[in-house]
C-alpha positions, 0 to 999 in steps of 0.5 A: 757284104760287098768287096767295097765294104770289105776293102774299106774295113781292111784299109783301117788300122787303129792309130790312136787306140785298139780296134775291137771286132766282135762276131755274134751268131744269131741263128734262131737255134743258138739265139732264140731270144734277145736275152740269149744274145745279150748273155753271149755278148757279155761273155765275149766282151769279158773274153776280149777284155782279158785278151793279149790284144787288150792288155798290151804293155805299151798302152797309155792310160787314155788308150786303156780308158778308151778300150773300156768305154768301147766294151761298154758301148758294145754291151749297151748297143746289144742291150738297148739298140740292136734289132736283129730283124731277120739277121742270122749274124752280126759283126760289130767293129769299134775303135772309139779313139779312132772314131770307128763304129760299124754294126753289120747285120749278116745273112748267114750265121758266124761263130761267136768270136772277139778280137782286139788288135790294131786291125779289124778281124775280117776273115769270118766275113769273106765267105759272105762275099760273092754268095749273094750278099749285095746281089741285085734281083730284078723282077721284070714283066710287061708291067713289072719293074722292081729292083731289089738288093740282097742285104742280110738275108732280105731283099731291100727295094732300090727302084720301082718302075712298075706301070699299068699298061692299057688292057686288051682291046675288045674290038675286032679287025684292024682297030684291034690289031693296031691297038695291040701293036700300041700295047706291045710298043708300050711294053717294049718301052717299059722294058727299055726303061727297066733295063736303063735303071738296072744299068744305072743301079749296077754302075752305082753298085759296081756291078754285083751279080744279078738274078732276073726274075721274069716270064720265060717268054720275056727272057730274050726280049729283056736281054736284048735291050740290056747293055753288054755290061749289065747283061754280063752281070746276070748270073741266072734267070728264074720265074715267079708269080707277078705278085710274088713278095720280096720273101718269095723272090728271095727264095727263088733267087737263092738257088740261082746264086748258090749254083753260080757260086759253086760254078765259080768255085769249081772254075777257080780251083781248076784254074789253080790246079792247071797253073800249079801243075805246070809251075805257072802263076799259082801259090800253094800252101801257107808259106808260098801264099803268105809270101805272094800276098805280102809281095802284092802278087795275089790276084785271088786268094782261095781257102777252104772254110775253117782253115787257120794257121799261125803266122808272123807280121812285121809291126812296121810294114805289115809284111806277113810270113810263116816264119818269124825273125826279122822282117826282110824289108826293114829288119823289124822283129816280126810278131807272132799272130794266131790269125794267119788267114786274116793276115793273108786276107788283109794283104790281098785286099790291100793290094787289090786282089780278091778272096774266095772261101771254098765251101764245097771243094776239098781240093786244097786239103793237100796244101794246107787248105790255102792257095792263090792265083797270081798276077805274075 
């Protein structure tokens, strides 16, 4: 998952029918076979068909038929088309009458869940964003130049600039020294070429985090030929054999990405505590945070994984609040929703903010597990 993907999904709202969001855990201990997964999908689809969202009283005949067809399409996809190919989870979004179909393999397990409503249910995806998914891994050497992108727990090659350099000259004297300088110059030009392609890919991907895998002696030389933006995108360095496979590169990159994410969590929490402690640009708890999210004031929404709270939403303008009643903006009666966290996520993404799910920081427990850093 990338921020771009998440924002695109958050921007969708079903206009013609209903939107179905289905999450399936594919961890081998829970879904050892395709049959096990298909059985759970059928159970989820039945659950979705009986949900309040699928049985709204204002649905037309066409919408009810379209919803049944969407449920059948999901079942057919898992029984006939889906290839788990190492994925640990999958998210499927379907709204046939609005021409939406998206099946996303996920790098981490997600709880089995299905939601039917006007918007897509996105809260389970947030913990994946920034935890390495979408990161770039650059395997660099004097001859190596392999760029990968992390997707669904695997490294996919996006560029190969490896080139064989001339071997060591075996003559002594001036000829050998001159030839060695020639080899060094070729290696330097190679590193510049790899750096240029890395910069190009990062611009295309809107600068995700980068892990550089290279020999220790090349670290400063490669860093020196990178532009500032690309150098700033590097979250860590590590080493591996020159012939390391994508699987081995993934294994050495994961600890680097996890360390980076833990540091980012800690820095954001400390910043929130400082702002909240002096009455600055911070919101604490569900009521303050939902209000700030609706006002477009949230720079970064922060919550502890697993938290949830009911909330209310205005069906006309989308404003969310802990309390019901009439919307303060347009007077429309607000609707009760169980997924308060998802409502907050949508509001923050719609207004250009970011969202961070905390896995290792218990600091938000006294404020209900949710808070925000504010723009103003």
